[in-house]
MIMI-868864 format. One record per residue (C-alpha): x, y, z; residue number from 1; residue in three letters. Coordinates in steps of 0.5 Angstrom, whole numbers, padded with zeros to 4 digits. Layout:
N
KEBA  X  Y  Z  NUM  ALA;
...
This chain:
53
KEBA  -0006  0000  0035  1  UNK;
KEBA  -0013  -0002  0031  2  UNK;
KEBA  -0012  -0003  0024  3  UNK;
KEBA  -0018  -0007  0022  4  UNK;
KEBA  -0023  -0002  0018  5  UNK;
KEBA  -0018  0004  0019  6  UNK;
KEBA  -0016  0009  0013  7  UNK;
KEBA  -0008  0009  0013  8  UNK;
KEBA  -0003  0014  0010  9  UNK;
KEBA  0004  0011  0009  10  UNK;
KEBA  0010  0016  0007  11  UNK;
KEBA  0016  0014  0004  12  UNK;
KEBA  0013  0008  0001  13  UNK;
KEBA  0018  0007  -0004  14  UNK;
KEBA  0022  0003  0001  15  UNK;
KEBA  0016  0000  0004  16  UNK;
KEBA  0010  -0003  -0001  17  UNK;
KEBA  0011  -0010  0003  18  UNK;
KEBA  0008  -0006  0009  19  UNK;
KEBA  0002  -0003  0005  20  UNK;
KEBA  0000  -0010  0003  21  UNK;
KEBA  0001  -0013  0010  22  UNK;
KEBA  -0004  -0007  0012  23  UNK;
KEBA  -0009  -0009  0007  24  UNK;
KEBA  -0008  -0016  0010  25  UNK;
KEBA  -0010  -0014  0017  26  UNK;
KEBA  -0016  -0011  0015  27  UNK;
KEBA  -0015  -0004  0013  28  UNK;
KEBA  -0021  -0001  0009  29  UNK;
KEBA  -0016  0004  0005  30  UNK;
KEBA  -0009  0005  0005  31  UNK;
KEBA  -0006  0011  0002  32  UNK;
KEBA  0002  0011  0000  33  UNK;
KEBA  0006  0017  -0002  34  UNK;
KEBA  0013  0015  -0006  35  UNK;
KEBA  0017  0019  -0010  36  UNK;
KEBA  0017  0015  -0016  37  UNK;
KEBA  0015  0008  -0018  38  UNK;
KEBA  0018  0002  -0022  39  UNK;
KEBA  0014  -0001  -0027  40  UNK;
KEBA  0015  -0008  -0023  41  UNK;
KEBA  0012  -0005  -0017  42  UNK;
KEBA  0007  -0001  -0021  43  UNK;
KEBA  0005  -0008  -0024  44  UNK;
KEBA  0005  -0012  -0018  45  UNK;
KEBA  0001  -0007  -0014  46  UNK;
KEBA  -0004  -0007  -0020  47  UNK;
KEBA  -0004  -0015  -0020  48  UNK;
KEBA  -0007  -0014  -0013  49  UNK;
KEBA  -0012  -0009  -0014  50  UNK;
KEBA  -0009  -0003  -0012  51  UNK;
KEBA  -0010  0003  -0016  52  UNK;
KEBA  -0003  0007  -0018  53  UNK;
């Protein structure tokens, strides 16, 4: 599967935010992640990596 320059949708992301980071590191152009809720720790971690939440 080609990841570089792709746009990715991750469902159930509240269990796999590390996976979204890996996709970005592999060159995904944009990653959309759907989650039921975010803890403050996860929100701050994502914001520190430049991810808009």
